[in-house]
N, C-alpha and C positions, 0 to 999 in steps of 0.2 A: 068300567068293570065293576061287577058287584063284589061285595065283601066275600061271598062264598067263592067266587072265581079267584080272587086275590089269595084267599086262604089256600085253595087247592094248588095254585101256582107256587106259593111259598113252600108247601109241603113237598111238591114234586122237585123243586130245586134243592131243598135240603136233603132229600133222599138220594139225589144223584151225586151229591158231594162226597159221599162215603167212599165208594170203591173206585169210581172212574177217575176222579181227580188225583187220587193217591194210589195209583195202580201198583201191582205187584212188581212189574219190571222196572224198578227204580235203579238208578246208578248209585250203588252204595259200595264204598271201599272199607274193608275191615282191617283192624290191627289189634294185637293183644300185647299187653304189658303186665308182667307179674314180678313180684319180689317175694323172697322167702326167708323164713327163719324157723328154726326148731321143727322142721318137717312140714310146714304149712306155707302156702303161697297165697298172696292177696294182690289183686290188681283189677284190671278191667278189659273188656272187649269193646273197643271204640269203633263206631261206624260213622263215616263221613258221607254226606250226600254230595256226590260229584256231578250230578245231573242238573238240569235246568228246571225241575219241578219238585214240588213237595212229595215226600215219601211217607207212607204210613208205617210206623214201627209197631204199633199195637202194645200189648201188655208184655208178659214174660215170654222171651224167646225160648225155644227148645235147644238144648245144648248137646253136642256130640264131641267126642275127643278121639283123635287118631294118633297112633305112635308114628315114628319116623319110617317104619316099615309098612305104613298104611293100614295096619290092623286097628280095628276099633277097640278102645279101652272100655271095659264094663264099668258103667257109671251108676251111682246113686246121686240124683240131683235134687237139691232142696231149693225152694223159693224163698229168697230173702235170708238175711243174717244180721245179727246185731252189730257186726264189724263193719257193715257197709255205711258209707256216708248217706245222710238223708237229704234229699232235695226233691223238688217237684218233678214228677215223671214226664218224660217227653213221649208223646203219642204220635206226633207228626213232625218230621224233620225237614226244614226248609233247605233250599239249595245252598251249598257252601257251609252248612252247619254240621256239627257232630254231636253225638250223644254216646254215653258209655253205659254198658250193662256190667255191673260189678261182679267179680268172680272170686270166690274163696275156695281153695283146694286144700282140704283137710288131709293130713297124713300123706303128704306129697311123695314121700319116699316109696315109690312104686317101681314096677319093672320099667326098664329103659329110661330111668330118671335122668340119665346123663345125655339125652338126645332131645332135639327139638320135637314139639308136638304141634298138631294142627287142631285148632278149635273150629267147630262149625256151628253157627247159629242158624236156626230156622225161625223166621219171624212168623207171627200169627197169620200174616198174609200168604205164607208159603214160600217166600223168597229166602234163599240160602246165601249166607255170607261166611267165607272162611278166612282164617288168618293163622299163620304159623309163628310160633315163638321164634324170636330172632336168634337166640342162643339158649343152650340148655341151662336151666337153673340148677345150682348145686343143691344137693339134698344133704342137709346137715342135721344131725341129732345132737343131743347133749354129749359133749366130749369132742364134737367137731368132725367125727369120722363119717363120710358118706357111706350109705349102705343100699343095697338092692332090697326090694320088698315084694309085696303081692302085686299082681297085675290088675288091680281094680282101683277105682278112684271114687272119692266122695267129694262132690262139689256143691257149692251154693251159688245161686245167681239171682241178680236183681232184674227188675225191668229197666228200661233205659232212662238215664238221668242226664 
């Protein structure tokens, strides 16, 4: 083979590795874990690759939040936050491995704060992954008294680490 043919073959193989090897229909399982204090929650949305092939996670996922009555919560979402741990981003998740997108919920004391929520991430590939909080987080303010508040949320999210 000539050098030009080898070069063309290498380019073709590299181009095919992007979307076909790491297809959208991956087997991913999600879970959410959050802890709170003074009206804020900090934690992460973890995805685990339960399939037999690598899955592309991409950069920042899109985040949606639903109340226990399945109504969507109006969100303002920021990319990144100084409170997040820093580590190398995970773009492709191998079988059996997991990665976490860190989540910070500012002024958590919102409507239906005393019931579980469902977080839904949409990966840059288009795949959606949902996870429901296991239990309601208590909303505490200075003085320790829980309160109900506005029906909106301000969250920050990281890429997967």
